[in-house]
C-alpha positions, 0 to 999 in steps of 0.5 A: 500500500502506498503512503497516499493510500495509507492517508486515505484509509486513515482519513476514512477511519478518522472521519470528516470532522476530525480530519478537518480538525487536523487540517486546522491544527496544521494551519496553526502549526505550520512546522508540522506536516500531515505525516507528523500527526499520523506517524509521530506519537508526540505530535498526535498527543499535541494535536489531541490536546489542541483538539480538546482545548479548541473543541471542548464538546467534541467526542472523538470516535471510538474505538481508537483508530488503527494506524499503520504499524509505523505509527508510534 
């Protein structure tokens, strides 16, 4: 599977609303790339903290997303 196919799979699993949160996070954190959010635990946790702060009523989908093995 190519990296673009991985991204599309993750995007489907995350859902449109959460993916839009990631896009907004990246707009405000220009030093990160989409791959940083997907594949680096520290950046994913930073995104989650940002998301909790900016979307207090948002409840992420459960169960957690099944990311590719190289994540974390």
